[in-house]
N, CA, C and O of each residue as an XYZ file, in Angstrom:
716
protein
N     -56.056     17.781      1.561
C     -55.524     18.865      0.846
C     -54.228     18.472      0.155
O     -53.243     18.135      0.813
N     -54.231     18.517     -1.174
C     -53.088     18.033     -1.980
C     -51.991     19.101     -2.087
O     -50.811     18.760     -2.176
N     -52.362     20.377     -2.078
C     -51.400     21.431     -2.235
C     -51.664     22.569     -1.249
O     -52.818     22.824     -0.907
N     -50.639     23.244     -0.795
C     -50.940     24.295      0.158
C     -51.682     25.448     -0.457
O     -51.500     25.717     -1.645
N     -52.487     26.123      0.270
C     -53.272     27.249     -0.171
C     -52.512     28.550      0.189
O     -51.986     28.676      1.294
N     -52.466     29.449     -0.694
C     -51.832     30.819     -0.426
C     -52.864     31.913     -0.458
O     -52.611     33.003      0.055
N     -54.068     31.657     -1.065
C     -55.127     32.603     -1.127
C     -56.426     31.940     -0.629
O     -56.953     31.027     -1.265
N     -56.935     32.427      0.541
C     -58.098     31.842      1.136
C     -58.582     32.850      2.200
O     -57.907     33.834      2.504
N     -59.753     32.571      2.742
C     -60.396     33.314      3.821
C     -60.638     32.349      4.962
O     -61.234     31.290      4.768
N     -60.181     32.708      6.153
C     -60.523     31.872      7.353
C     -61.700     32.619      8.044
O     -61.643     33.823      8.291
N     -62.746     31.854      8.334
C     -63.890     32.420      8.958
C     -64.146     31.748     10.267
O     -63.836     30.568     10.434
N     -64.708     32.475     11.201
C     -65.160     31.984     12.474
C     -66.499     32.676     12.907
O     -66.707     33.874     12.710
N     -67.338     31.882     13.476
C     -68.619     32.473     13.912
C     -68.853     32.163     15.394
O     -68.538     31.066     15.857
N     -69.404     33.126     16.135
C     -69.911     32.908     17.465
C     -71.445     32.877     17.306
O     -72.040     33.651     16.557
N     -72.059     31.917     18.072
C     -73.421     31.604     17.822
C     -74.195     31.554     19.240
O     -73.584     31.506     20.308
N     -75.528     31.570     19.145
C     -76.359     31.405     20.324
C     -76.450     29.933     20.759
O     -76.970     29.659     21.840
N     -75.968     28.991     19.961
C     -76.040     27.574     20.321
C     -75.215     26.803     19.254
O     -74.615     27.352     18.330
N     -75.254     25.502     19.483
C     -74.374     24.665     18.664
C     -74.972     24.054     17.438
O     -74.258     23.429     16.654
N     -76.293     24.214     17.236
C     -76.953     23.456     16.144
C     -77.877     24.423     15.416
O     -78.850     24.893     16.005
N     -77.593     24.741     14.123
C     -78.375     25.582     13.305
C     -79.759     24.967     13.132
O     -80.746     25.686     12.970
N     -79.835     23.614     13.166
C     -81.122     22.959     12.935
C     -82.081     23.099     14.080
O     -83.278     22.849     13.937
N     -81.568     23.490     15.195
C     -82.512     23.692     16.388
C     -82.655     25.129     16.725
O     -83.007     25.500     17.845
N     -82.367     25.981     15.693
C     -82.659     27.447     15.784
C     -81.494     28.330     16.352
O     -81.704     29.517     16.602
N     -80.349     27.794     16.545
C     -79.204     28.566     16.931
C     -78.894     29.605     15.833
O     -78.970     29.298     14.643
N     -78.538     30.856     16.255
C     -78.283     31.928     15.336
C     -76.918     32.483     15.543
O     -76.384     32.404     16.649
N     -76.320     33.053     14.507
C     -75.027     33.756     14.612
C     -75.113     35.022     15.356
O     -76.081     35.764     15.187
N     -74.159     35.315     16.172
C     -74.048     36.619     16.867
C     -72.768     37.415     16.527
O     -72.683     38.610     16.811
N     -71.821     36.771     15.943
C     -70.628     37.448     15.504
C     -69.924     36.653     14.385
O     -69.862     35.424     14.417
N     -69.407     37.386     13.415
C     -68.635     36.739     12.350
C     -67.272     37.522     12.209
O     -67.236     38.752     12.164
N     -66.222     36.767     12.145
C     -64.879     37.361     11.930
C     -64.219     36.514     10.821
O     -64.414     35.303     10.726
N     -63.473     37.179     10.036
C     -62.787     36.547      8.918
C     -61.467     37.224      8.532
O     -61.324     38.441      8.654
N     -60.572     36.473      8.096
C     -59.216     36.922      7.715
C     -58.965     36.559      6.235
O     -59.054     35.385      5.876
N     -58.661     37.525      5.391
C     -58.343     37.234      3.979
C     -56.790     37.086      3.901
O     -56.024     37.920      4.381
N     -56.402     35.980      3.270
C     -54.983     35.729      3.131
C     -54.720     35.768      1.596
O     -55.416     35.106      0.827
N     -53.731     36.535      1.184
C     -53.451     36.719     -0.274
C     -51.896     36.516     -0.298
O     -51.118     37.121      0.440
N     -51.538     35.574     -1.255
C     -50.063     35.203     -1.439
C     -49.448     34.853     -0.071
O     -48.300     35.206      0.198
N     -50.205     34.163      0.786
C     -49.642     33.680      2.029
C     -49.615     34.690      3.095
O     -49.128     34.373      4.180
N     -50.105     35.925      2.900
C     -49.984     36.962      3.920
C     -51.377     37.526      4.207
O     -52.234     37.640      3.331
N     -51.556     37.880      5.517
C     -52.879     38.488      5.920
C     -53.004     39.798      5.213
O     -52.180     40.705      5.324
N     -54.084     39.844      4.477
C     -54.339     41.060      3.671
C     -55.550     42.001      4.119
O     -55.576     43.205      3.861
N     -56.512     41.348      4.791
C     -57.691     42.124      5.165
C     -58.424     41.271      6.241
O     -58.182     40.077      6.419
N     -59.347     41.994      6.945
C     -60.185     41.351      7.954
C     -61.613     41.847      7.806
O     -61.872     42.925      7.270
N     -62.529     41.027      8.296
C     -63.979     41.392      8.349
C     -64.418     41.044      9.692
O     -64.077     39.958     10.161
N     -65.185     41.905     10.402
C     -65.663     41.596     11.702
C     -66.925     42.425     11.935
O     -66.975     43.624     11.661
N     -67.961     41.721     12.462
C     -69.164     42.381     12.913
C     -69.888     41.532     13.908
O     -69.904     40.303     13.836
N     -70.506     42.250     14.868
C     -71.499     41.589     15.706
C     -72.774     41.447     14.903
O     -72.934     42.175     13.924
N     -73.692     40.562     15.250
C     -74.879     40.295     14.509
C     -76.082     40.272     15.514
O     -76.031     39.548     16.508
N     -77.147     41.055     15.256
C     -78.280     41.013     16.069
C     -79.099     39.793     15.576
O     -79.674     39.829     14.488
N     -79.146     38.678     16.420
C     -79.837     37.492     15.983
C     -81.358     37.554     16.098
O     -82.039     36.616     15.684
N     -81.883     38.591     16.629
C     -83.328     38.666     16.911
C     -83.797     37.699     18.022
O     -84.974     37.358     18.132
N     -82.827     37.285     18.821
C     -83.104     36.340     19.935
C     -82.221     36.665     21.078
O     -81.205     37.341     20.915
N     -82.598     36.184     22.273
C     -81.852     36.366     23.492
C     -80.671     35.407     23.475
O     -80.836     34.231     23.150
N     -79.477     35.894     23.823
C     -78.310     35.149     23.961
C     -78.340     34.339     25.275
O     -78.526     34.929     26.339
N     -78.166     33.024     25.227
C     -78.105     32.240     26.377
C     -76.954     32.701     27.345
O     -75.881     33.094     26.888
N     -77.201     32.642     28.667
C     -76.155     33.067     29.631
C     -74.873     32.352     29.432
O     -73.822     32.957     29.644
N     -74.867     31.072     29.028
C     -73.582     30.265     28.845
C     -72.826     30.879     27.722
O     -71.600     30.958     27.790
N     -73.513     31.338     26.650
C     -72.787     31.939     25.512
C     -72.175     33.223     25.930
O     -71.036     33.478     25.538
N     -72.815     34.055     26.684
C     -72.238     35.315     27.154
C     -71.082     34.974     28.083
O     -70.100     35.717     28.083
N     -71.124     33.932     28.855
C     -69.980     33.639     29.741
C     -68.786     33.194     28.880
O     -67.652     33.521     29.229
N     -68.983     32.487     27.807
C     -67.912     31.955     26.953
C     -67.317     33.077     26.111
O     -66.100     33.209     25.989
N     -68.223     33.894     25.522
C     -67.677     34.854     24.538
C     -67.558     36.304     25.044
O     -66.803     37.098     24.482
N     -68.271     36.627     26.057
C     -68.285     38.047     26.604
C     -69.298     38.859     25.888
O     -69.520     40.013     26.251
N     -69.950     38.297     24.848
C     -71.021     39.047     24.046
C     -72.308     39.028     24.817
O     -72.843     37.989     25.203
N     -72.785     40.268     25.024
C     -74.050     40.410     25.853
C     -75.226     40.827     24.856
O     -75.013     41.260     23.723
N     -76.389     40.660     25.367
C     -77.644     41.067     24.568
C     -77.506     42.536     24.278
O     -77.767     42.945     23.147
N     -77.101     43.382     25.256
C     -76.955     44.784     25.117
C     -76.049     45.144     23.969
O     -76.328     46.077     23.216
N     -74.916     44.373     23.824
C     -73.945     44.681     22.748
C     -74.532     44.510     21.371
O     -74.007     45.075     20.411
N     -75.623     43.736     21.234
C     -76.209     43.369     19.934
C     -77.277     44.362     19.512
O     -77.710     44.354     18.360
N     -77.716     45.232     20.449
C     -78.764     46.288     20.091
C     -78.165     47.220     19.009
O     -77.089     47.784     19.204
N     -78.877     47.376     17.862
C     -78.489     48.254     16.852
C     -77.429     47.608     15.861
O     -76.986     48.258     14.914
N     -77.084     46.445     16.089
C     -76.126     45.751     15.165
C     -76.895     45.233     13.972
O     -78.106     45.043     14.086
N     -76.243     44.986     12.791
C     -76.969     44.460     11.658
C     -77.575     43.139     11.924
O     -77.060     42.369     12.735
N     -78.647     42.851     11.272
C     -79.312     41.514     11.454
C     -78.593     40.533     10.501
O     -77.627     40.868      9.815
N     -79.126     39.323     10.510
C     -78.487     38.203      9.788
C     -78.451     38.576      8.226
O     -77.443     38.355      7.554
N     -79.533     39.114      7.727
C     -79.650     39.361      6.311
C     -78.637     40.494      5.926
O     -77.891     40.368      4.954
N     -78.641     41.577      6.706
C     -77.683     42.643      6.451
C     -76.254     42.122      6.493
O     -75.446     42.423      5.615
N     -75.949     41.332      7.531
C     -74.562     40.832      7.683
C     -74.165     39.977      6.519
O     -73.046     40.076      6.016
N     -75.096     39.117      6.075
C     -74.807     38.198      4.942
C     -74.485     38.989      3.727
O     -73.547     38.645      3.008
N     -75.210     40.027      3.459
C     -74.919     40.835      2.233
C     -73.596     41.527      2.385
O     -72.822     41.572      1.429
N     -73.302     42.066      3.534
C     -71.983     42.704      3.727
C     -70.847     41.767      3.589
O     -69.851     42.055      2.925
N     -70.994     40.644      4.218
C     -69.915     39.597      4.159
C     -69.732     39.052      2.750
O     -68.609     38.848      2.288
N     -70.851     38.821      2.080
C     -70.785     38.321      0.650
C     -70.066     39.277     -0.220
O     -69.249     38.845     -1.033
N     -70.306     40.548     -0.113
C     -69.619     41.575     -0.854
C     -68.064     41.535     -0.550
O     -67.237     41.583     -1.461
N     -67.733     41.449      0.727
C     -66.328     41.385      1.170
C     -65.649     40.146      0.712
O     -64.464     40.160      0.379
N     -66.418     39.020      0.689
C     -65.748     37.650      0.448
C     -65.324     37.518     -1.058
O     -64.259     36.955     -1.312
N     -66.049     37.972     -1.986
C     -65.826     37.762     -3.394
C     -66.207     36.395     -3.854
O     -66.166     35.408     -3.119
N     -66.568     36.382     -5.059
C     -67.016     35.110     -5.725
C     -65.842     34.117     -5.783
O     -64.737     34.513     -6.153
N     -66.043     32.890     -5.443
C     -65.134     31.845     -5.716
C     -64.008     31.631     -4.673
O     -63.190     30.718     -4.793
N     -64.000     32.520     -3.636
C     -62.981     32.436     -2.601
C     -63.061     31.161     -1.897
O     -64.152     30.686     -1.582
N     -61.917     30.569     -1.629
C     -61.791     29.380     -0.829
C     -61.996     29.791      0.639
O     -61.280     30.674      1.113
N     -62.951     29.184      1.386
C     -63.204     29.522      2.763
C     -62.644     28.301      3.560
O     -62.768     27.139      3.172
N     -62.019     28.675      4.707
C     -61.450     27.787      5.623
C     -61.973     27.996      7.003
O     -62.183     29.136      7.417
N     -62.185     26.960      7.716
C     -62.631     27.056      9.123
C     -62.238     25.836      9.838
O     -61.979     24.804      9.218
N     -62.181     25.915     11.177
C     -61.820     24.807     12.060
C     -63.182     24.192     12.411
O     -64.036     24.864     12.990
N     -63.382     22.925     12.064
C     -64.736     22.304     12.182
C     -65.598     22.991     11.209
O     -66.660     23.478     11.595
N     -65.224     23.073      9.955
C     -65.916     23.804      8.847
C     -67.391     23.476      8.753
O     -68.185     24.396      8.560
N     -67.828     22.177      8.880
C     -69.240     22.019      8.746
C     -70.140     22.789      9.643
O     -71.283     23.095      9.305
N     -69.590     23.115     10.843
C     -70.325     23.964     11.770
C     -70.473     25.320     11.198
O     -71.613     25.770     11.080
N     -69.429     26.041     10.819
C     -69.446     27.374     10.287
C     -70.239     27.424      8.898
O     -71.047     28.322      8.664
N     -69.983     26.508      8.091
C     -70.562     26.402      6.753
C     -72.090     26.237      6.957
O     -72.865     26.837      6.213
N     -72.517     25.466      7.911
C     -73.935     25.323      8.160
C     -74.624     26.620      8.501
O     -75.737     26.896      8.053
N     -73.952     27.396      9.291
C     -74.475     28.747      9.670
C     -74.419     29.674      8.439
O     -75.353     30.430      8.171
N     -73.338     29.596      7.728
C     -73.243     30.490      6.499
C     -74.342     30.115      5.514
O     -74.975     30.991      4.925
N     -74.570     28.826      5.333
C     -75.680     28.348      4.457
C     -76.981     28.861      4.941
O     -77.770     29.312      4.111
N     -77.290     28.841      6.211
C     -78.537     29.255      6.755
C     -78.655     30.819      6.588
O     -79.717     31.341      6.249
N     -77.562     31.505      6.833
C     -77.611     32.993      6.655
C     -77.933     33.372      5.206
O     -78.756     34.241      4.921
N     -77.216     32.648      4.289
C     -77.475     32.946      2.889
C     -78.909     32.594      2.467
O     -79.517     33.332      1.692
N     -79.444     31.501      2.956
C     -80.855     31.189      2.636
C     -81.763     32.270      3.144
O     -82.708     32.652      2.454
N     -81.516     32.763      4.300
C     -82.396     33.837      4.876
C     -82.311     35.089      4.055
O     -83.284     35.839      3.973
N     -81.135     35.347      3.422
C     -80.928     36.483      2.629
C     -81.369     36.249      1.134
O     -81.215     37.144      0.303
N     -81.906     35.064      0.819
C     -82.379     34.750     -0.445
C     -81.256     34.369     -1.471
O     -81.410     34.512     -2.684
N     -80.216     33.917     -0.947
C     -79.071     33.535     -1.881
C     -78.514     32.185     -1.392
O     -79.099     31.507     -0.549
N     -77.369     31.840     -1.959
C     -76.703     30.605     -1.584
C     -75.278     30.893     -1.182
O     -74.672     31.828     -1.706
N     -74.713     30.108     -0.251
C     -73.263     30.243      0.090
C     -72.589     29.232     -0.787
O     -72.563     28.042     -0.473
N     -72.045     29.696     -1.884
C     -71.549     28.887     -2.919
C     -69.985     29.090     -3.012
O     -69.493     29.678     -3.975
N     -69.264     28.616     -2.041
C     -67.799     28.788     -2.023
C     -67.164     27.443     -1.746
O     -67.694     26.663     -0.955
N     -66.014     27.148     -2.396
C     -65.321     25.964     -1.968
C     -64.786     26.111     -0.586
O     -64.364     27.212     -0.234
N     -64.768     25.064      0.251
C     -64.246     25.244      1.596
C     -63.377     24.067      2.010
O     -63.418     22.995      1.406
N     -62.622     24.286      3.012
C     -61.730     23.258      3.583
C     -61.758     23.332      5.134
O     -62.056     24.378      5.710
N     -61.453     22.237      5.762
C     -61.564     22.122      7.182
C     -60.259     21.874      7.904
O     -59.682     20.794      7.777
N     -59.799     22.808      8.627
C     -58.445     22.574      9.317
C     -58.592     21.539     10.442
O     -57.576     20.963     10.830
N     -59.764     21.267     10.982
C     -59.918     20.227     11.980
C     -59.554     18.891     11.248
O     -58.752     18.124     11.780
N     -60.065     18.628     10.169
C     -59.748     17.430      9.420
C     -58.234     17.292      9.096
O     -57.642     16.218      9.198
N     -57.648     18.456      8.698
C     -56.272     18.511      8.429
C     -55.405     18.123      9.781
O     -54.404     17.408      9.725
N     -55.861     18.621     10.856
C     -55.138     18.382     12.127
C     -55.274     16.947     12.497
O     -54.329     16.358     13.021
N     -56.463     16.327     12.237
C     -56.677     14.924     12.576
C     -55.786     14.018     11.716
O     -55.260     13.005     12.177
N     -55.634     14.434     10.421
C     -54.796     13.570      9.601
C     -53.323     13.782      9.972
O     -52.539     12.833     10.004
N     -52.970     15.004     10.242
C     -51.527     15.308     10.582
C     -51.098     14.753     11.889
O     -49.948     14.340     12.041
N     -51.996     14.728     12.853
C     -51.695     14.236     14.276
C     -52.741     13.235     14.717
O     -53.565     13.548     15.577
N     -52.731     12.048     14.156
C     -53.748     11.104     14.462
C     -53.658     10.556     15.937
O     -54.647     10.071     16.487
N     -52.453     10.653     16.542
C     -52.350     10.141     17.873
C     -52.714     11.173     18.996
O     -52.783     10.842     20.180
N     -52.932     12.401     18.559
C     -53.395     13.408     19.637
C     -54.881     13.138     19.974
O     -55.734     12.883     19.123
N     -55.092     13.217     21.260
C     -56.468     13.061     21.665
C     -57.429     14.075     21.275
O     -58.583     13.761     20.982
N     -56.988     15.356     21.255
C     -57.835     16.486     20.967
C     -57.265     17.323     19.846
O     -56.046     17.473     19.751
N     -58.092     17.859     19.013
C     -57.671     18.683     17.844
C     -58.390     20.041     17.816
O     -58.576     20.669     16.773
N     -58.801     20.471     19.097
C     -59.575     21.753     19.174
C     -58.583     22.857     18.887
O     -57.374     22.671     19.027
N     -59.109     24.037     18.475
C     -58.186     25.174     18.319
C     -57.424     25.526     19.553
O     -56.241     25.865     19.509
N     -58.138     25.439     20.691
C     -57.435     25.645     21.975
C     -56.154     24.858     22.126
O     -55.108     25.376     22.518
N     -56.281     23.567     21.794
C     -55.102     22.685     21.996
C     -54.061     22.942     20.863
O     -52.860     22.903     21.129
N     -54.482     23.188     19.679
C     -53.549     23.484     18.586
C     -52.723     24.738     18.765
O     -51.520     24.739     18.505
N     -53.351     25.784     19.199
C     -52.650     27.064     19.450
C     -51.612     26.937     20.493
O     -50.563     27.573     20.397
N     -51.863     26.117     21.524
C     -50.841     25.845     22.547
C     -49.754     24.950     21.964
O     -48.567     25.191     22.186
N     -50.151     23.914     21.216
C     -49.195     22.959     20.595
C     -48.203     23.669     19.660
O     -47.012     23.360     19.652
N     -48.711     24.612     18.886
C     -47.879     25.328     17.926
C     -47.258     26.628     18.503
O     -46.591     27.386     17.799
N     -47.506     26.848     19.806
C     -46.883     28.072     20.367
C     -47.483     29.342     19.893
O     -46.791     30.358     19.840
N     -48.695     29.344     19.556
C     -49.350     30.515     19.010
C     -49.892     31.392     20.117
O     -49.715     32.610     20.073
N     -50.531     30.828     21.082
C     -51.163     31.476     22.248
C     -51.390     30.466     23.386
O     -51.198     29.259     23.235
N     -51.803     31.017     24.512
C     -52.096     30.141     25.640
C     -53.596     29.780     25.723
O     -53.977     28.782     26.335
N     -54.380     30.573     25.126
C     -55.843     30.247     25.098
C     -56.565     30.908     23.953
O     -56.070     31.829     23.305
N     -57.753     30.398     23.735
C     -58.610     30.865     22.672
C     -59.566     31.901     23.253
O     -60.177     31.691     24.300
N     -59.676     33.004     22.560
C     -60.516     34.123     23.053
C     -62.003     33.893     22.922
O     -62.777     34.498     23.664
N     -62.441     33.026     21.991
C     -63.889     32.800     21.772
C     -64.576     34.101     21.269
O     -65.739     34.372     21.568
N     -63.790     34.895     20.486
C     -64.376     36.031     19.739
C     -64.026     35.731     18.289
O     -62.942     35.219     18.011
N     -64.911     36.035     17.377
C     -64.792     35.575     16.010
C     -63.490     36.032     15.322
O     -62.795     35.197     14.744
N     -63.148     37.294     15.366
C     -61.984     37.700     14.565
C     -60.691     37.113     15.149
O     -59.851     36.597     14.411
N     -60.530     37.197     16.523
C     -59.370     36.737     17.096
C     -59.191     35.199     16.902
O     -58.093     34.682     16.699
N     -60.311     34.547     16.977
C     -60.296     33.053     16.664
C     -59.877     32.766     15.262
O     -59.055     31.883     15.017
N     -60.453     33.528     14.302
C     -60.048     33.322     12.865
C     -58.591     33.600     12.652
O     -57.930     32.874     11.910
N     -58.062     34.635     13.284
C     -56.615     34.902     13.164
C     -55.808     33.671     13.707
O     -54.877     33.184     13.065
N     -56.205     33.209     14.890
C     -55.533     32.008     15.481
C     -55.648     30.835     14.526
O     -54.660     30.151     14.257
N     -56.846     30.597     14.012
C     -57.057     29.491     13.050
C     -56.191     29.634     11.859
O     -55.635     28.635     11.404
N     -56.028     30.849     11.295
C     -55.121     31.064     10.200
C     -53.633     30.725     10.593
O     -52.867     30.168      9.807
N     -53.305     31.080     11.789
C     -51.939     30.782     12.270
C     -51.787     29.290     12.398
O     -50.740     28.766     12.017
N     -52.741     28.589     12.896
C     -52.681     27.124     13.006
C     -52.537     26.526     11.636
O     -51.715     25.634     11.425
N     -53.358     27.028     10.663
C     -53.272     26.471      9.298
C     -51.848     26.683      8.717
O     -51.261     25.768      8.140
N     -51.333     27.863      8.880
C     -49.920     28.144      8.417
C     -48.895     27.203      9.002
O     -48.000     26.726      8.305
N     -49.042     26.916     10.388
C     -48.115     25.990     11.016
C     -48.301     24.601     10.492
O     -47.303     23.925     10.243
N     -49.557     24.106     10.300
C     -49.778     22.789      9.716
C     -49.376     22.742      8.260
O     -48.954     21.683      7.796
N     -49.472     23.740      7.570
C     -49.118     23.861      6.126
C     -47.593     23.688      6.059
O     -47.089     22.979      5.188
N     -46.879     24.318      6.952
C     -45.387     24.213      6.974
C     -45.060     22.814      7.349
O     -44.164     22.218      6.751
N     -45.739     22.256      8.308
C     -45.432     20.846      8.761
C     -45.707     19.817      7.657
O     -44.972     18.847      7.474
N     -46.805     20.077      6.930
C     -47.247     19.164      5.913
C     -46.421     19.281      4.622
O     -45.969     18.273      4.079
N     -46.231     20.495      4.142
C     -45.690     20.765      2.827
C     -44.162     21.253      2.864
O     -43.480     21.303      1.841
N     -43.710     21.591      4.066
C     -42.370     22.142      4.120
C     -42.363     23.627      3.952
O     -43.417     24.237      3.772
N     -41.197     24.227      4.005
C     -41.051     25.636      3.875
C     -41.428     26.072      2.518
O     -41.025     25.460      1.529
N     -42.231     27.170      2.434
C     -42.594     27.648      1.122
C     -41.446     28.500      0.497
O     -40.670     29.144      1.203
N     -41.385     28.472     -0.773
C     -40.311     29.288     -1.490
C     -40.538     30.732     -1.220
O     -41.687     31.150     -1.082
N     -39.453     31.557     -1.132
C     -39.545     32.997     -0.933
C     -40.107     33.595     -2.232
O     -39.839     33.133     -3.341
N     -40.907     34.656     -2.019
C     -41.504     35.379     -3.237
C     -40.553     36.420     -3.690
O     -40.827     37.128     -4.659
């Protein structure tokens, strides 16, 4: 990243598994819109994946199969998120290829494409702190004094990821001028 971003959306997904290629599906999406460097809006919904959530995922996220009954399916969620996101918005995520892979799959199921520029805060953290052993959100939120742990819920994780980006942005580019 050559210049700091002041307008972007941070997105986080909770899923039934780790690999979209083996059939994992999204069960929650959360996003934070940042405009002129300030949190401006949020998007959050559970998603009915049409599949049973593995016990390990429920243990990690607290999301149960019962919670997903009556929630929008992947296609409905994709259309709602696409309307909220707006064309051309820069999307940011921690380990972005993971989230972008699911967003691509969701868009494909909805008969469209996920055509947004994106950036990865994991790669930024690795460049900024090459000597650190781990660059997980959990480690970064503690390092930057944001929180003691990651909630593993999409919106709260997206908010923490946005805070991590802002801390790294300040560390990388210095204090931003006052508006």
